[in-house]
N, CA, C and O of each residue as an XYZ file, in Angstrom:
888
protein
N     143.530    145.754    147.910
C     143.856    145.105    146.885
C     143.687    143.517    146.924
O     143.208    142.865    145.997
N     144.112    143.032    148.034
C     144.009    141.507    148.311
C     142.485    141.210    148.455
O     141.972    140.215    147.943
N     141.827    142.083    149.146
C     140.326    141.708    149.344
C     139.643    141.829    148.072
O     138.716    141.057    147.825
N     140.023    142.774    147.181
C     139.322    142.779    145.825
C     139.611    141.543    145.048
O     138.741    140.928    144.431
N     140.911    141.189    145.103
C     141.307    139.964    144.368
C     140.562    138.771    144.754
O     140.173    137.977    143.897
N     140.329    138.593    146.075
C     139.600    137.492    146.551
C     138.140    137.531    146.104
O     137.536    136.515    145.757
N     137.574    138.817    146.132
C     136.236    138.920    145.791
C     136.010    138.565    144.197
O     135.010    137.943    143.839
N     136.926    138.971    143.354
C     136.736    138.828    142.048
C     136.966    137.222    141.748
O     136.190    136.602    141.021
N     138.025    136.656    142.334
C     138.297    135.286    142.088
C     137.010    134.411    142.585
O     136.640    133.430    141.940
N     136.415    134.800    143.674
C     135.312    134.007    144.075
C     134.002    134.234    143.260
O     133.156    133.344    143.176
N     133.858    135.456    142.660
C     132.764    135.546    141.660
C     133.118    134.821    140.461
O     132.251    134.181    139.865
N     134.353    134.863    140.041
C     134.672    134.047    138.822
C     134.404    132.542    139.037
O     133.770    131.870    138.224
N     134.893    132.084    140.109
C     134.702    130.584    140.493
C     133.240    130.285    140.232
O     132.973    129.229    139.660
N     132.250    131.120    140.597
C     130.744    130.830    140.577
C     130.304    130.759    139.077
O     129.179    130.334    138.810
N     131.113    131.143    138.143
C     130.695    131.158    136.779
C     131.210    129.919    135.981
O     132.422    129.786    135.811
N     130.300    128.986    135.477
C     130.615    127.808    134.809
C     131.404    128.193    133.472
O     131.203    129.260    132.891
N     132.242    127.311    133.071
C     133.040    127.638    131.811
C     132.138    127.891    130.630
O     132.538    128.687    129.781
N     131.114    127.381    130.496
C     130.226    127.557    129.288
C     129.590    129.024    129.392
O     129.190    129.601    128.381
N     129.527    129.511    130.479
C     129.037    131.058    130.727
C     130.079    132.166    130.560
O     129.745    133.351    130.579
N     131.328    131.774    130.397
C     132.427    132.739    130.331
C     132.346    133.434    129.038
O     132.876    134.532    128.869
N     131.702    132.823    128.137
C     131.572    133.724    126.775
C     130.448    134.472    126.716
O     130.257    135.165    125.717
N     129.554    134.459    127.734
C     128.364    135.283    127.765
C     128.682    136.738    128.065
O     129.703    136.945    128.720
N     127.974    137.737    127.690
C     128.342    139.077    127.883
C     128.528    139.462    129.521
O     127.752    139.000    130.357
N     129.460    140.212    129.824
C     129.553    140.891    131.170
C     128.653    142.112    131.092
O     127.890    142.341    130.153
N     128.805    142.843    132.123
C     127.976    144.066    132.202
C     128.667    145.197    131.326
O     127.994    146.191    131.051
N     129.945    145.102    130.884
C     130.502    146.127    130.136
C     130.237    145.974    128.667
O     130.605    144.941    128.109
N     129.614    146.946    127.983
C     129.211    146.923    126.619
C     130.344    146.389    125.624
O     131.468    146.886    125.554
N     129.924    145.386    124.920
C     130.902    144.844    123.841
C     131.815    143.792    124.387
O     132.571    143.171    123.639
N     131.762    143.578    125.681
C     132.794    142.563    126.214
C     132.103    141.300    126.824
O     131.062    141.426    127.470
N     132.609    140.242    126.644
C     132.164    138.952    127.230
C     132.952    138.901    128.565
O     133.862    139.687    128.829
N     132.522    137.901    129.389
C     133.251    137.674    130.689
C     134.769    137.286    130.442
O     135.651    137.555    131.258
N     134.981    136.655    129.288
C     136.322    136.238    128.874
C     137.155    137.470    128.617
O     138.330    137.508    128.983
N     136.514    138.579    127.931
C     137.358    139.724    127.777
C     137.661    140.409    128.976
O     138.759    140.941    129.139
N     136.659    140.435    129.927
C     136.928    140.974    131.309
C     138.170    140.299    132.008
O     139.136    140.902    132.475
N     137.967    138.941    131.994
C     139.049    138.244    132.696
C     140.520    138.465    132.082
O     141.549    138.579    132.748
N     140.420    138.501    130.713
C     141.620    138.632    129.924
C     142.328    140.085    130.371
O     143.529    140.240    130.590
N     141.357    141.037    130.445
C     141.763    142.406    130.806
C     142.385    142.400    132.192
O     143.436    143.025    132.336
N     141.851    141.762    133.227
C     142.239    141.756    134.588
C     143.586    141.170    134.618
O     144.468    141.720    135.277
N     143.815    140.065    133.936
C     145.178    139.452    133.840
C     146.288    140.374    133.286
O     147.395    140.500    133.808
N     145.867    140.998    132.179
C     146.815    141.887    131.340
C     147.011    143.191    132.258
O     148.080    143.802    132.241
N     146.059    143.541    132.963
C     146.240    144.699    133.866
C     147.213    144.414    134.842
O     147.985    145.336    135.104
N     147.362    143.284    135.476
C     148.380    142.852    136.460
C     149.701    142.956    135.873
O     150.632    143.486    136.478
N     149.818    142.416    134.597
C     151.001    142.436    133.876
C     151.614    144.029    133.678
O     152.773    144.386    133.891
N     150.472    144.869    133.205
C     150.771    146.191    133.035
C     151.241    146.903    134.274
O     152.089    147.793    134.212
N     150.706    146.522    135.362
C     151.104    147.321    136.687
C     152.452    146.773    137.085
O     153.237    147.494    137.702
N     152.784    145.420    136.732
C     154.223    144.923    136.918
C     155.103    145.866    136.230
O     156.097    146.305    136.808
N     154.784    146.233    134.945
C     155.644    147.211    134.174
C     155.929    148.361    134.996
O     157.082    148.785    135.078
N     154.844    148.970    135.691
C     154.952    150.160    136.476
C     155.782    149.954    137.752
O     156.386    150.903    138.250
N     155.820    148.671    138.307
C     156.642    148.432    139.380
C     158.030    148.190    138.985
O     158.963    148.468    139.738
N     158.189    147.685    137.833
C     159.628    147.720    137.251
C     160.183    149.131    137.203
O     161.325    149.399    137.575
N     159.256    150.090    136.691
C     159.821    151.424    136.541
C     160.109    151.991    137.751
O     161.081    152.738    137.867
N     159.185    151.659    138.926
C     159.499    152.320    140.209
C     160.878    151.684    140.850
O     161.661    152.317    141.559
N     161.014    150.360    140.476
C     162.260    149.727    141.062
C     163.512    150.163    140.309
O     164.539    150.374    140.955
N     163.496    150.298    139.116
C     164.739    150.659    138.220
C     164.868    152.207    137.949
O     165.981    152.701    137.768
N     163.838    152.886    137.925
C     163.920    154.278    137.537
C     163.852    154.316    136.005
O     163.865    155.426    135.473
N     163.780    153.208    135.236
C     163.746    153.252    133.790
C     162.356    153.275    133.335
O     161.565    152.469    133.826
N     161.991    154.079    132.486
C     160.589    154.258    131.988
C     160.111    152.971    131.394
O     160.690    152.490    130.420
N     159.070    152.395    131.948
C     158.512    151.275    131.484
C     156.873    151.393    131.502
O     156.172    151.081    132.465
N     156.445    151.861    130.354
C     154.874    152.147    130.361
C     154.059    150.901    130.569
O     154.550    149.799    130.325
N     152.892    151.031    130.991
C     151.899    149.980    131.196
C     151.744    149.302    129.955
O     151.795    148.072    129.977
N     151.567    149.885    128.893
C     151.245    149.328    127.574
C     152.056    150.119    126.487
O     152.341    151.311    126.607
N     152.418    149.294    125.356
C     153.259    150.071    124.340
C     152.303    150.954    123.547
O     152.767    151.937    122.968
N     151.043    150.687    123.480
C     150.092    151.584    122.810
C     148.730    151.072    123.215
O     148.527    149.947    123.672
N     147.732    152.087    122.987
C     146.401    151.697    123.190
C     145.969    150.504    122.211
O     145.257    149.581    122.608
N     146.421    150.589    120.991
C     146.050    149.489    120.176
C     146.605    148.015    120.586
O     145.962    146.975    120.445
N     147.875    148.116    121.103
C     148.321    146.948    121.666
C     147.593    146.326    122.793
O     147.470    145.106    122.899
N     147.070    147.256    123.706
C     146.382    146.804    124.919
C     145.060    146.140    124.364
O     144.684    145.058    124.815
N     144.328    146.838    123.331
C     143.215    146.205    122.860
C     143.319    144.968    122.208
O     142.490    144.084    122.423
N     144.327    144.809    121.371
C     144.644    143.569    120.681
C     144.911    142.441    121.548
O     144.459    141.325    121.296
N     145.722    142.721    122.691
C     146.016    141.675    123.658
C     144.847    141.075    124.268
O     144.725    139.858    124.408
N     143.841    142.076    124.693
C     142.588    141.572    125.246
C     141.748    140.755    124.294
O     141.138    139.782    124.736
N     141.678    141.069    123.077
C     140.944    140.312    122.051
C     141.731    138.888    121.890
O     141.062    137.861    121.765
N     143.009    138.843    121.895
C     143.757    137.656    121.684
C     143.620    136.781    122.994
O     143.558    135.562    122.832
N     143.572    137.243    124.155
C     143.502    136.354    125.226
C     142.036    136.089    125.636
O     141.812    135.214    126.472
N     141.153    136.712    125.157
C     139.721    136.400    125.356
C     139.406    135.095    124.479
O     138.395    134.425    124.693
N     140.260    134.800    123.557
C     139.988    133.569    122.854
C     140.676    132.340    123.530
O     140.579    131.272    122.926
N     141.326    132.361    124.653
C     142.032    131.389    125.288
C     141.090    130.446    125.901
O     140.003    130.892    126.270
N     141.389    129.075    126.076
C     140.517    128.258    126.772
C     140.115    128.581    128.266
O     140.996    129.035    128.998
N     139.007    128.405    128.703
C     138.583    128.817    129.926
C     139.637    128.394    131.156
O     139.961    129.189    132.038
N     140.047    127.224    131.087
C     141.017    126.816    132.248
C     142.191    127.742    132.119
O     142.603    128.296    133.138
N     142.763    127.960    130.971
C     143.910    128.818    130.860
C     143.740    130.264    131.301
O     144.628    130.871    131.899
N     142.572    130.786    130.984
C     142.222    132.113    131.476
C     142.134    132.159    133.029
O     142.611    133.079    133.693
N     141.540    131.179    133.502
C     141.387    131.141    135.031
C     142.746    130.998    135.651
O     143.048    131.664    136.641
N     143.599    130.120    135.077
C     144.943    130.152    135.645
C     145.645    131.361    135.629
O     146.229    131.774    136.631
N     145.625    132.059    134.380
C     146.233    133.240    134.156
C     145.994    134.363    135.110
O     146.901    135.095    135.507
N     144.691    134.480    135.479
C     144.132    135.641    136.247
C     144.644    135.311    137.724
O     144.742    136.279    138.478
N     144.954    134.155    138.180
C     145.545    133.878    139.424
C     146.972    134.180    139.440
O     147.524    134.898    140.274
N     147.575    133.536    138.385
C     149.217    133.671    138.357
C     149.649    135.107    138.273
O     150.594    135.538    138.935
N     148.999    135.778    137.514
C     149.432    137.313    137.308
C     149.109    138.028    138.561
O     149.907    138.895    138.917
N     147.989    137.785    139.337
C     147.812    138.406    140.581
C     148.839    138.127    141.632
O     149.227    138.997    142.412
N     149.258    136.926    141.633
C     150.433    136.389    142.525
C     151.630    137.055    142.166
O     152.370    137.486    143.051
N     151.942    137.207    140.794
C     153.223    137.788    140.419
C     153.209    139.181    140.741
O     154.223    139.714    141.194
N     152.069    139.866    140.533
C     152.080    141.290    140.882
C     152.271    141.594    142.384
O     152.901    142.590    142.738
N     151.733    140.743    143.251
C     151.908    140.926    144.606
C     153.357    140.602    144.967
O     153.793    141.157    145.975
N     154.180    139.770    144.277
C     155.480    139.602    144.601
C     156.363    140.728    144.036
O     157.430    141.055    144.556
N     155.864    141.273    142.979
C     156.643    142.509    142.419
C     156.556    143.638    143.308
O     157.555    144.330    143.502
N     155.404    143.903    143.894
C     155.283    145.028    144.744
C     155.937    144.783    146.093
O     156.485    145.721    146.673
N     155.906    143.602    146.600
C     156.564    143.284    147.825
C     157.965    143.524    147.825
O     158.544    143.684    148.900
N     158.621    143.570    146.667
C     160.113    143.706    146.557
C     160.575    145.188    146.506
O     161.768    145.480    146.421
N     159.492    146.192    146.567
C     159.900    147.495    146.437
C     160.307    148.050    147.851
O     159.789    147.728    148.921
N     161.350    148.962    147.652
C     161.907    149.575    148.887
C     161.181    150.924    149.073
O     160.493    151.404    148.172
N     161.357    151.526    150.278
C     160.642    152.873    150.557
C     160.977    153.939    149.369
O     160.099    154.626    148.847
N     162.278    153.989    149.026
C     162.563    154.999    148.064
C     161.966    154.667    146.692
O     161.705    155.582    145.910
N     161.752    153.431    146.390
C     161.179    153.045    145.118
C     159.806    153.264    145.044
O     159.308    153.609    143.973
N     158.991    153.074    146.253
C     157.615    153.438    146.213
C     157.463    154.894    145.915
O     156.439    155.310    145.373
N     158.489    155.713    146.266
C     158.319    157.234    145.832
C     158.853    157.653    144.562
O     159.028    158.838    144.278
N     159.139    156.581    143.714
C     159.677    156.866    142.308
C     158.494    157.415    141.457
O     157.374    156.926    141.600
N     158.719    158.388    140.606
C     157.704    159.095    139.758
C     157.447    158.085    138.623
O     158.404    157.707    137.947
N     156.271    157.653    138.393
C     155.806    156.913    137.162
C     154.674    157.655    136.556
O     154.276    158.727    137.011
N     154.104    156.999    135.404
C     152.989    157.569    134.856
C     151.991    156.534    134.523
O     152.352    155.405    134.193
N     150.721    156.883    134.597
C     149.641    155.973    134.456
C     149.299    155.910    133.001
O     149.836    156.722    132.247
N     148.401    154.967    132.502
C     148.097    154.876    131.121
C     147.488    156.189    130.556
O     147.641    156.496    129.374
N     146.795    156.951    131.430
C     146.170    158.129    131.008
C     147.148    159.349    130.896
O     146.802    160.423    130.405
N     148.475    159.080    131.424
C     149.480    160.138    131.344
C     149.607    160.876    132.558
O     150.351    161.857    132.576
N     148.944    160.509    133.625
C     149.107    161.180    134.984
C     150.304    160.719    135.619
O     150.585    159.521    135.623
N     151.139    161.716    136.239
C     152.355    161.437    136.827
C     151.922    161.160    138.335
O     151.251    161.965    138.981
N     152.350    160.004    138.803
C     152.058    159.570    140.142
C     153.352    158.998    140.706
O     154.386    159.125    140.051
N     153.356    158.353    141.924
C     154.491    157.481    142.477
C     154.098    156.023    142.454
O     152.949    155.662    142.198
N     154.976    155.293    142.698
C     154.912    153.806    142.863
C     153.736    153.515    143.993
O     153.034    152.505    143.941
N     153.621    154.425    144.917
C     152.595    154.161    145.893
C     151.237    154.085    145.372
O     150.362    153.546    146.050
N     150.945    154.658    144.036
C     149.545    154.615    143.593
C     149.312    153.199    143.046
O     148.132    152.870    142.933
N     150.238    152.321    142.694
C     149.998    151.036    142.134
C     149.025    150.151    142.771
O     148.164    149.596    142.089
N     149.113    149.970    144.136
C     148.160    149.177    144.783
C     146.633    149.753    144.739
O     145.668    148.994    144.644
N     146.513    151.163    144.819
C     145.235    151.612    144.618
C     144.577    151.373    143.077
O     143.400    151.090    142.855
N     145.598    151.553    142.115
C     145.131    151.209    140.846
C     144.631    149.788    140.590
O     143.655    149.546    139.880
N     145.310    148.935    141.170
C     144.926    147.581    141.235
C     143.515    147.205    141.868
O     142.676    146.456    141.365
N     143.432    147.890    143.088
C     142.247    147.766    143.928
C     141.005    148.127    143.107
O     139.977    147.450    143.144
N     141.162    149.274    142.334
C     140.074    149.817    141.663
C     139.734    148.643    140.546
O     138.570    148.343    140.282
N     140.751    148.081    139.988
C     140.387    147.163    138.810
C     139.744    145.809    139.314
O     138.794    145.306    138.714
N     140.239    145.306    140.314
C     139.688    144.038    140.847
C     138.332    144.234    141.530
O     137.437    143.402    141.380
N     138.171    145.383    142.314
C     136.957    145.655    142.931
C     135.750    145.800    142.012
O     134.716    145.137    142.085
N     136.032    146.767    141.136
C     134.925    147.200    140.189
C     134.758    146.184    139.181
O     133.610    146.016    138.772
N     135.703    145.458    138.690
C     135.547    144.301    137.717
C     134.831    143.083    138.408
O     134.190    142.287    137.722
N     134.937    142.953    139.676
C     134.152    141.934    140.457
C     132.682    142.102    140.156
O     131.940    141.165    139.860
N     132.310    143.392    140.255
C     130.908    143.768    139.995
C     130.554    143.626    138.523
O     129.485    143.149    138.143
N     131.570    144.092    137.672
C     131.250    144.046    136.090
C     131.038    142.665    135.559
O     130.399    142.462    134.527
N     131.634    141.626    136.344
C     131.572    140.223    135.874
C     130.037    139.742    135.716
O     129.700    138.830    134.962
N     129.205    140.441    136.485
C     127.832    140.007    136.482
C     127.500    138.650    136.951
O     126.729    137.933    136.314
N     128.134    138.233    138.189
C     128.177    136.857    138.647
C     127.709    137.081    140.180
O     128.266    136.411    141.050
N     126.843    137.874    140.483
C     126.274    137.819    141.821
C     126.893    138.840    142.887
O     126.508    138.904    144.055
N     127.929    139.649    142.313
C     128.726    140.664    143.148
C     128.171    141.921    142.498
O     128.105    142.058    141.276
N     127.757    142.876    143.425
C     127.419    144.208    142.871
C     128.107    145.212    143.638
O     128.782    144.859    144.605
N     128.006    146.503    143.295
C     128.671    147.640    143.932
C     128.333    147.563    145.502
O     129.172    147.897    146.339
N     127.090    147.116    145.839
C     126.769    147.201    147.142
C     127.491    146.138    148.046
O     127.429    146.128    149.276
N     128.134    145.310    147.321
C     128.893    144.224    148.000
C     130.289    144.659    148.286
O     131.003    143.995    149.038
N     130.754    145.893    147.636
C     132.152    146.393    147.899
C     132.189    147.034    149.119
O     131.166    147.546    149.574
N     133.418    147.074    149.801
C     133.632    147.768    151.047
C     133.208    149.236    151.002
O     133.472    149.965    150.046
N     132.545    149.622    152.072
C     132.199    151.076    152.074
C     133.279    152.098    152.042
O     133.108    153.170    151.460
N     134.351    151.805    152.633
C     135.475    152.734    152.609
C     136.159    152.690    151.209
O     136.694    153.709    150.773
N     136.154    151.623    150.554
C     136.589    151.705    149.160
C     135.689    152.485    148.356
O     136.104    153.359    147.595
N     134.467    152.203    148.493
C     133.450    152.904    147.607
C     133.511    154.547    147.774
O     133.303    155.291    146.815
N     133.813    155.016    149.067
C     134.009    156.392    149.230
C     135.248    156.857    148.675
O     135.288    157.977    148.166
N     136.296    156.097    148.718
C     137.677    156.582    148.133
C     137.411    156.472    146.714
O     137.889    157.368    146.019
N     136.713    155.513    146.108
C     136.511    155.551    144.616
C     135.826    156.781    144.114
O     136.239    157.414    143.143
N     134.765    157.099    144.808
C     134.171    158.406    144.535
C     135.015    159.593    144.672
O     134.923    160.486    143.830
N     135.858    159.690    145.689
C     136.773    160.683    145.741
C     137.743    160.868    144.493
O     138.105    161.930    143.988
N     138.074    159.568    144.123
C     139.032    159.522    142.977
C     138.381    159.914    141.646
O     138.911    160.713    140.874
N     137.282    159.352    141.432
C     136.643    159.590    140.185
C     136.077    161.132    140.025
O     136.141    161.745    138.959
N     135.562    161.623    141.136
C     135.135    162.989    141.149
C     136.204    163.933    140.781
O     135.925    164.891    140.060
N     137.422    163.745    141.219
C     138.534    164.532    140.849
C     138.881    164.508    139.329
O     139.425    165.464    138.778
N     138.553    163.420    138.717
C     138.843    163.124    137.224
C     137.766    163.622    136.370
O     138.013    163.895    135.195
N     136.487    163.778    136.900
C     135.477    164.260    136.022
C     135.171    165.661    136.056
O     134.033    166.096    135.877
N     136.165    166.359    136.283
C     135.975    167.898    136.369
C     135.255    168.479    135.171
O     135.607    168.076    134.062
N     134.323    169.346    135.258
C     133.483    169.769    134.351
C     132.086    169.131    134.080
O     131.283    169.629    133.291
N     131.856    167.990    134.796
C     130.631    167.277    134.673
C     129.478    168.077    135.445
O     128.320    167.928    135.055
N     129.725    168.828    136.410
C     128.697    169.633    136.982
C     127.814    168.791    137.799
O     126.661    168.618    137.404
N     128.241    168.207    138.966
C     127.451    167.246    139.863
C     127.602    167.604    141.239
O     128.694    167.992    141.654
N     126.497    167.497    142.062
C     126.653    167.343    143.439
C     125.997    166.083    143.786
O     124.806    165.901    143.533
N     126.787    165.139    144.400
C     126.411    163.785    144.823
C     126.182    163.774    146.220
O     127.056    164.102    147.023
N     124.842    163.344    146.601
C     124.487    163.318    147.932
C     124.242    161.927    148.353
O     123.328    161.291    147.829
N     125.024    161.388    149.299
C     124.776    160.096    149.698
C     123.529    159.996    150.689
O     123.329    160.843    151.560
N     122.741    158.930    150.491
C     121.428    158.826    151.323
C     121.747    157.907    152.473
O     120.952    157.861    153.412
N     122.867    157.152    152.486
C     123.201    156.271    153.594
C     124.351    156.612    154.401
O     124.695    155.881    155.330
N     125.018    157.764    154.084
C     126.053    158.335    154.956
C     125.898    159.722    154.866
O     125.205    160.175    153.956
N     126.529    160.586    155.808
C     126.566    161.906    155.813
C     127.725    162.477    154.910
O     128.663    163.124    155.375
N     127.580    162.198    153.665
C     128.495    162.599    152.793
C     127.993    163.339    151.616
O     126.787    163.286    151.373
N     128.762    164.002    150.883
C     128.427    164.733    149.542
C     129.666    165.129    148.825
O     130.606    165.624    149.446
N     129.704    164.949    147.663
C     130.799    165.221    146.697
C     130.261    166.255    145.668
O     129.119    166.243    145.209
N     131.261    167.172    145.362
C     130.904    168.192    144.295
C     132.003    168.075    143.167
O     133.215    168.145    143.368
N     131.355    167.875    141.887
C     132.251    167.839    140.744
C     131.975    169.095    139.909
O     130.890    169.260    139.351
N     132.996    169.990    139.834
C     132.765    171.278    139.300
C     132.256    171.199    137.822
O     132.535    170.263    137.072
N     131.537    172.195    137.502
C     130.890    172.235    136.181
C     129.424    172.983    136.160
O     128.722    173.077    137.168
N     129.096    173.452    134.988
C     127.706    174.073    135.028
C     126.890    173.298    133.999
O     127.436    172.786    133.022
N     125.493    173.209    134.238
C     124.953    173.461    135.542
C     125.215    172.298    136.477
O     125.539    171.194    136.040
N     125.057    172.582    137.895
C     125.363    171.677    138.760
C     124.066    170.810    139.065
O     123.115    171.285    139.686
N     124.089    169.626    138.628
C     122.966    168.637    138.798
C     123.221    167.826    140.077
O     124.308    167.290    140.292
N     122.140    167.756    140.949
C     122.182    167.139    142.273
C     121.734    165.677    141.954
O     120.766    165.427    141.235
N     122.545    164.701    142.570
C     122.155    163.342    142.203
C     122.206    162.591    143.595
O     123.250    162.673    144.243
N     121.199    161.904    144.064
C     121.132    161.318    145.281
C     121.153    159.795    145.149
O     120.717    159.261    144.129
N     121.647    159.100    146.151
C     121.773    157.570    146.044
C     122.639    157.050    147.204
O     123.321    157.813    147.889
N     122.591    155.849    147.379
C     123.545    155.225    148.333
C     124.915    155.342    147.828
O     125.123    155.522    146.628
N     125.890    155.244    148.714
C     127.322    155.325    148.281
C     127.750    154.388    147.187
O     128.617    154.660    146.356
N     127.008    153.151    147.258
C     127.251    152.169    146.274
C     126.710    152.643    144.959
O     127.382    152.562    143.931
N     125.496    153.137    144.990
C     124.897    153.626    143.744
C     125.621    154.827    143.149
O     125.785    154.916    141.932
N     126.008    155.652    143.911
C     126.826    156.866    143.419
C     128.112    156.380    142.867
O     128.534    156.858    141.813
N     128.761    155.466    143.503
C     130.028    154.929    142.967
C     129.866    154.347    141.590
O     130.632    154.668    140.681
N     128.824    153.450    141.414
C     128.531    152.823    140.225
C     128.188    153.790    139.127
O     128.618    153.653    137.982
N     127.337    154.850    139.538
C     126.912    155.949    138.611
C     128.113    156.732    138.023
O     128.277    156.951    136.823
N     128.979    157.146    139.091
C     130.075    158.062    138.657
C     131.124    157.216    137.842
O     131.872    157.777    137.041
N     131.167    155.883    138.055
C     132.161    155.157    137.168
C     131.618    154.819    135.828
O     132.298    154.149    135.051
N     130.368    155.265    135.495
C     129.834    155.142    134.205
C     129.100    153.801    133.994
O     128.882    153.334    132.877
N     128.740    153.224    135.144
C     127.924    151.852    135.091
C     126.536    152.158    135.083
O     126.142    153.213    135.582
N     125.665    151.245    134.506
C     124.184    151.382    134.550
C     123.788    151.022    135.879
O     124.220    149.993    136.398
N     122.916    151.874    136.527
C     122.472    151.717    137.881
C     120.987    152.395    137.992
O     120.662    153.386    137.339
N     120.231    151.792    138.813
C     118.921    152.275    139.162
C     118.869    152.875    140.618
O     117.847    153.327    141.134
N     120.120    152.818    141.213
C     120.290    153.350    142.690
C     120.520    154.809    142.883
O     120.921    155.236    143.966
N     120.268    155.626    141.819
C     120.422    157.051    141.898
C     119.222    157.692    141.369
O     118.529    157.183    140.489
N     118.970    158.914    141.968
C     117.853    159.663    141.418
C     118.311    161.151    141.395
O     119.210    161.555    142.133
N     117.690    161.896    140.565
C     117.973    163.263    140.576
C     117.071    164.044    141.623
O     115.996    163.578    142.001
N     117.576    165.276    142.075
C     116.862    166.098    143.052
C     115.517    166.302    142.536
O     115.370    166.549    141.339
N     114.363    166.207    143.452
C     113.135    166.636    142.952
C     112.737    165.705    141.695
O     112.840    164.481    141.777
N     112.320    166.290    140.637
C     111.970    165.627    139.492
C     112.988    165.734    138.403
O     112.719    165.499    137.225
N     114.224    166.115    138.857
C     115.291    166.280    137.981
C     115.784    165.023    137.409
O     115.750    163.993    138.082
N     116.270    165.039    136.137
C     116.916    163.918    135.436
C     118.302    163.659    136.016
O     118.886    164.577    136.590
N     118.842    162.487    135.898
C     120.141    162.147    136.274
C     120.972    162.147    134.916
O     120.692    161.388    133.989
N     121.996    163.044    134.879
C     122.790    163.271    133.486
C     123.552    161.960    133.349
O     124.187    161.416    134.253
N     123.412    161.541    132.151
C     124.093    160.357    131.646
C     125.737    160.641    131.510
O     126.164    161.562    130.814
N     126.509    159.836    132.178
C     127.868    159.896    132.095
C     128.637    159.031    131.066
O     128.247    157.884    130.846
N     129.682    159.526    130.451
C     130.352    158.556    129.611
C     131.359    157.728    130.297
O     131.375    157.710    131.528
N     132.304    156.956    129.521
C     133.309    156.078    130.254
C     134.042    156.824    131.152
O     134.227    158.027    130.966
N     134.519    156.176    132.200
C     135.461    156.791    133.252
C     136.850    156.574    132.929
O     137.578    157.567    132.911
N     137.392    155.312    132.641
C     138.714    155.030    132.268
C     138.744    154.473    130.888
O     139.817    154.158    130.373
């Protein structure tokens, strides 16, 4: 989580203010949208930390519409304020998690998608956000720059959530393969970085189908 935050902030620092309004790699979003989302995600995860600490249900967002409206609102903030907010909210999330006790880490909570997990899931949820969005910023960081162990764990995570996609993912740079149940089973080859990008629904040229087979197009992941 800390490594991903450092990577994201470093990539963001390399983007001049005038380029923050340019599109990021996510369809329909500018870099400002992405930075606003990362800040709001930290606040949403602080809600889950509160839930874990108190046992009182505190959802990440009051509604999907509120989440989207807040991103649109914050994407209009001045660049300096957006930069400050992404740092301040990351620090606040760290402090919120640092205060959890062993029993509170085990408190049942729910993700935005409705999955029941425990407080122990929160650092992984944040790691996904900052690592993947560091690449989405389109500022010189790609999936190949993310830690190999993170990428493998990300594939593990997403493969479990894409049940029915029908995929056999074969890593070309590690002795690893992943199976996503479904018919027909399409074999996709690529580096771990390429497979992680592909499985997360990002555009990538780093995967190929087995033989002359086509690589199935995947929809959004989260």
